C-alpha positions, -999 to 999 in steps of 0.1 A, spaced: 215 231 234 191 254 215 155 244 218 138 234 185 111 257 174 76 245 170 55 247 139 26 271 133 -3 257 113 -25 283 96 -58 265 94 -90 275 77 -119 267 99 -144 269 71 -175 292 66 -194 285 99 -208 250 99 -183 230 121 -186 200 98 -170 219 69 -135 221 84 -110 199 64 -99 165 77 -63 177 78 -73 208 98 -93 187 123 -64 162 127 -39 190 134 -62 206 160 -65 174 179 -27 172 180 -20 208 188 -6 221 221 -22 255 217 -50 269 194 -51 306 186 -85 313 171 -105 341 156 -140 355 163 -155 340 132 -145 304 141 -174 283 153 -169 278 190 -182 242 187 -149 234 169 -129 248 198 -151 234 225 -148 198 211 -110 198 215 -93 177 242 -90 195 275 -52 194 273 -53 218 243 -47 254 255 -70 279 238 -62 316 231 -89 338 217 -76 364 192 -108 376 178 -108 406 155 -142 422 149 -147 456 133 -156 484 158 -151 462 188 -121 458 212 -98 432 198 -61 421 197 -40 440 171 -23 420 144 11 428 161 -2 412 193 -14 381 175 20 378 158 38 380 191 16 352 205 24 330 176 61 337 180 60 332 218 43 298 216 63 285 187 97 294 203 86 272 233 87 243 209 49 239 208 26 228 180 6 260 173 -27 259 154 -37 293 141 -74 288 134 -90 314 111 -126 316 98 -131 306 62 -98 303 43 -67 317 60 -54 335 29 -86 350 16 -90 384 33 -79 368 65 -44 384 69 -29 349 68 -3 362 43 9 388 68 13 361 94 32 340 70 56 369 63 61 375 100 68 338 107 92 336 78 112 366 91 115 349 125 125 316 109 95 298 124 82 268 104 46 270 92 21 251 71 -10 263 54 -42 243 56 -68 258 32 -104 262 43 -137 265 25 -145 302 21 -179 317 29 -176 335 -5 -185 302 -22 -202 283 7 -227 309 18 -242 314 -18 -242 276 -23 -263 271 9 -287 298 -5 -290 280 -38 -268 305 -57 -239 290 -77 -212 317 -81 -206 304 -117 -228 289 -143 -219 280 -178 -247 300 -194 -251 327 -168 -217 335 -152 -184 324 -166 -163 345 -141 -164 355 -104 -145 379 -84 -141 381 -46 -138 416 -31 -133 428 4 -157 455 15 -135 466 43 -117 499 39 -86 509 59 -89 538 82 -87 570 61 -93 553 27 -119 567 4 -144 548 -17 -122 557 -47 -96 532 -34 -122 504 -38 -116 490 -72 -146 471 -86 -133 442 -108 -150 432 -140 -166 398 -136 -201 383 -142 -205 377 -105 -191 397 -76 -190 385 -41 -182 410 -14 -171 399 21 -172 423 51 -195 446 31 -223 456 54 -206 486 70 -197 502 37 -227 489 17 -239 523 6 -205 532 -8 -200 498 -25 -234 500 -43 -226 535 -54 -192 525 -68 -207 495 -87 -235 517 -102 -209 544 -112 -188 518 -129 -215 511 -154 -212 473 -154 -242 468 -132 -275 487 -129 -301 494 -103 -320 463 -116 -291 438 -114 -301 408 -92 -283 408 -58 -286 391 -24 -273 395 11 -266 363 30 -261 365 68 -246 337 89 -239 316 58 -240 278 63 -253 281 98 -288 268 108 -299 305 113 -287 315 78 -308 344 64 -310 353 27 -325 386 14 -328 389 -23 -337 418 -46 -321 442 -69 -288 460 -64 -305 494 -61 -326 481 -31 -298 463 -12 -292 491 14 -329 494 22 -332 456 24 -303 454 48 -319 480 71 -354 466 69 -343 430 76 -318 441 103 -289 423 87 -258 422 108 -223 409 102 -211 384 93 -228 388 59 -218 388 23 -232 405 -8 -236 386 -41 -242 406 -73 -250 391 -107 -276 371 -127 -267 339 -108 -288 353 -79 -319 345 -100 -311 308 -98 -319 307 -61 -356 305 -70 -352 271 -87 -320 258 -69 -328 266 -33 -322 234 -13 -314 242 24 -342 237 49 -340 252 83 -335 224 109 -359 221 139 -334 234 165 -320 263 144 -313 293 166 -316 274 199 -287 272 223 -282 239 241 -258 238 270 -240 205 275 -224 201 309 -202 171 301 -166 170 289 -160 168 251 -149 132 254 -182 122 270 -205 144 248 -193 137 213 -224 116 204 -250 140 217 -232 171 204 -232 155 169 -269 147 171 -278 182 183 -256 199 157 -273 179 129 -306 193 141 -293 228 139 -287 236 176 -259 258 188 -242 235 212 -223 252 241 -200 228 259 -192 239 294 -183 208 315 -191 211 352 -180 176 362 -152 153 351 -146 116 355 -115 106 374 -106 69 374 -94 53 406 -60 37 399 -62 15 430 -95 -1 417 -81 -5 382 -52 -24 396 -74 -51 409 -89 -60 375 -72 -91 363 -79 -127 354 -75 -143 388 -95 -116 406 -125 -119 382 -126 -156 382 -149 -161 413 -177 -138 401 -208 -154 386 -224 -121 375 -213 -86 367 -238 -57 367 -228 -25 349 -247 7 359 -232 33 335 -214 36 301 -185 53 320 -181 22 342 -180 0 311 -154 21 293 -131 24 323 -134 -13 333 -127 -27 298 -98 -3 290 -82 -15 322 -89 -51 314 -76 -49 278 -47 -28 289 -34 -59 308 -35 -81 278 -69 -97 285 -100 -97 264 -137 -105 266 -132 -143 269 -128 -138 306 -166 -132 307 -173 -168 295 -198 -184 319 -207 -152 337 -240 -134 334 -238 -97 324 -264 -71 333 -267 -36 319 -288 -9 335 -300 5 302 -296 6 265 -267 32 266 -247 9 289 -256 -21 267 -243 -2 237 -211 5 255 -207 -32 263 -213 -40 227 -183 -19 217 -162 -44 237 -178 -75 223 -202 -82 251 -240 -87 246 -257 -84 281 -279 -112 293 -305 -87 306 -315 -51 301 -344 -37 321 -373 -17 306 -367 10 333 -332 23 332 -327 27 370 -315 5 398 -351 -6 406 -355 -17 370 -323 -36 371 -334 -54 402 -365 -66 384 -344 -87 359 -324 -104 386 -337 -137 401 -354 -135 435 -332 -162 449 -295 -153 446 -280 -178 470 -246 -190 457 -243 -160 434 -212 -138 436 -220 -105 419 -195 -77 409 -208 -41 405 -183 -18 388 -196 17 393 -189 53 404 -176 58 440 -208 77 449 -240 59 439 -273 48 454 -271 17 476 -304 2 467 -289 -22 441 -262 -39 463 -283 -39 494 -313 -56 477 -290 -82 460 -275 -90 494 -310 -95 509 -317 -120 482 -287 -140 493 -260 -129 469 -224 -120 478 -218 -86 464 -186 -67 457 -186 -31 448 -157 -19 426 -155 19 428 -140 26 394 -141 64 393 -150 96 411 -173 123 397 -156 155 405 -165 192 399 -144 211 375 -124 237 393 -138 273 390 -163 263 363 -172 289 337 -207 283 326 -223 313 308 -259 303 306 -284 326 290 -322 330 295 -342 304 275 -311 281 269 -319 244 269 -297 228 296 -290 191 297 -287 173 330 -275 137 327 -268 129 364 -277 141 399 -241 151 405 -243 174 375 -275 190 389 -258 197 422 -227 211 405 -248 234 383 -268 248 413 -237 252 434 -234 286 417 -263 307 430 -261 331 400 -270 302 376 -302 295 396 -315 329 386 -313 322 349 -345 311 331 -337 278 315 -354 249 297 -341 218 316 -340 184 300 -331 154 322 -318 120 315 -338 98 338 -363 103 367 -336 101 394 -318 131 379 -352 148 375 -360 143 412 -327 159 421 -334 188 398 -368 193 414 -351 202 447 -336 232 430 -360 241 401 -397 247 403 -405 254 366 -414 231 338 -389 204 330 -386 176 304 -375 140 311 -362 116 284 -383 84 284 -352 62 282 -316 67 292 -301 71 258 -286 101 240 -311 97 211 -340 98 236 -325 129 252 -322 146 219 -358 138 210 -368 153 243 -349 185 235 -368 187 202 -401 182 220 -391 208 246 -381 234 220 -413 229 200 -435 233 231 -417 264 244 -418 280 210 -455 274 208 -458 291 242 -438 321 231 -459 325 199 -492 327 218 
């Protein structure tokens, strides 16, 4: 029996900001078996995908080593003929100067099904973020998009300049001198025509340089503009003075390395991205549930316990998914006291309909002990937790007279052969002691100058055994607190750099 061919989805990733990908595009990426992505795709989109999705980089950047279009076509054919769902992820829109049409033609000749998912093009989005509308009823009633890229051996004569009130050139920086000369020779525009170059459009580090057409080459050089950048020419550029709206966020240009899996880091990644950070997700540890422990969780087994103490959001999530998966619900907690080690754990309980009876001010085991009664005789306490954890909580509860059962729900394991490219001055987030130990298991990483931010003083104490420089510790064990600590760390380090 002949194997059914998979479908190739040609998806526009948008202009740069990861939030500007379409809902349809995002849904297809989450369901894909393999993603083949270009250099202009924001890596945060790729990093946030489930770990089961295979990733193939097929970047094409001018003047740099890259896969040929024939090689990319062969990859698409190979993966689709295996019956896989293939997401071909391209920067901007797949059919606007993105060679998506050539890939469509190739797939059609091979009888491979495909679907097009349009994307927001930087030709419109980058000017919009700079306060430049490409059309305006009283200024510009037409706009033309032009590629500034010339094929090898082509002369500037092959570059036809269309007639429109506004021209937007993509991939224009390499041939900017020739493009400006061609426009001036055409007679539609003059040396004094307003123009702007926009670099890294829609990203927090977006840079806009405005002036006249005759000065664009000099402005490109003096401001050290590099690709990706677009050129906008026309009277609409003047509107930027009154319509400019985008404000540079506080973490713009700062890389923040998150060492947790995408499933665990969605909240903090979203918060950091809103503040303009470039988030690099490189998980060093993973959570592996223990099936034997999960099998114990049922109505009869839970009945004797008078109190349950949760010491992490992971424990909450794994515990309740196992409980609900067996057809039970939160009513089994009736009559039991529930303790949460911190606000993050309390929030996780809230998602399953449980409001904890007590949450300590200090989000550590010692703080949790402070909210327990001193006399615990006749108490039967369950502690669902990681397999490796500090013993101060159960040992102290036993000394107070309680019967204590530890339920090791999961193991924290190191990701095999972790790839963690950390650069000097990166902010690195440490949310557990095991994460610290995993990070410093690679001696090369210990030589990189970082700005460490820790979730909790226990994690900070572990880090201090490896790191002697300045570190920042979140005052409470929540993602919002950790993000606020990142903002504080970046402000202070930048002040130090400016002195």
